[in-house]
VMD Tcl script that draws the C-alpha trace (Angstrom):
set ca {
  {4.66 -10.26 69.90}
  {1.22 -8.84 69.39}
  {0.21 -5.22 68.86}
  {-2.49 -4.19 71.29}
  {-3.39 -0.66 70.22}
  {-7.07 -1.39 70.71}
  {-6.58 -2.30 74.37}
  {-4.57 0.85 75.06}
  {-7.04 3.01 73.15}
  {-10.05 1.49 74.93}
  {-8.41 1.82 78.37}
  {-7.86 5.50 77.72}
  {-11.32 6.10 76.30}
  {-10.08 7.20 72.88}
  {-12.24 6.27 69.90}
  {-10.90 5.14 66.59}
  {-12.17 8.36 65.00}
  {-10.45 10.51 67.69}
  {-7.16 8.63 67.31}
  {-7.37 9.09 63.59}
  {-7.78 12.87 64.08}
  {-4.88 12.94 66.58}
  {-2.45 10.98 64.38}
  {-3.47 11.72 60.84}
  {-3.70 7.98 60.21}
  {-6.91 6.88 58.48}
  {-9.58 5.11 60.46}
  {-9.41 2.11 58.13}
  {-5.63 1.76 58.67}
  {-6.02 2.07 62.45}
  {-8.80 -0.51 62.36}
  {-6.58 -2.88 60.37}
  {-3.80 -2.41 62.89}
  {-6.20 -3.00 65.78}
  {-7.46 -6.24 64.19}
  {-4.02 -7.53 63.23}
  {-4.76 -7.33 59.50}
  {-1.72 -5.11 58.87}
  {1.52 -4.40 60.62}
  {2.09 -0.73 61.41}
  {5.09 1.16 60.18}
  {7.40 2.57 62.85}
  {6.25 6.13 62.09}
  {2.64 5.04 62.67}
  {3.61 3.47 66.00}
  {5.36 6.68 66.99}
  {2.28 8.76 66.13}
  {-0.04 6.44 68.00}
  {2.21 6.30 71.06}
  {2.59 10.07 71.12}
  {-1.16 10.68 70.73}
  {-1.94 8.23 73.56}
  {0.97 9.51 75.69}
  {2.51 6.08 76.08}
  {5.78 4.41 75.11}
  {5.86 2.44 71.87}
  {6.57 -0.66 73.93}
  {3.26 -0.15 75.72}
  {1.51 -0.86 72.44}
  {2.87 -4.41 72.36}
  {1.89 -7.52 74.24}
  {4.79 -9.84 74.94}
  {5.48 -12.70 77.26}
  {8.98 -11.25 77.77}
  {7.94 -7.99 79.44}
}
mol new
graphics top color blue
foreach p $ca { graphics top sphere $p radius 0.5 }
foreach p [lrange $ca 0 end-1] q [lrange $ca 1 end] { graphics top cylinder $p $q radius 0.2 }
display resetview
């Protein structure tokens, strides 16, 4: 299962900087999540999903959807 926050963010026209402002998560952390360098904590996923007005499951790419 792969996290696809970048795809969702891009589709909605939300910049990394804007998402950082909306969530309180640093740009560097969001960038690392986008690039798969770090796995987000559940609280971070909740903040990102809420800011983008999507379900947490929408932030994941899975062959089982």
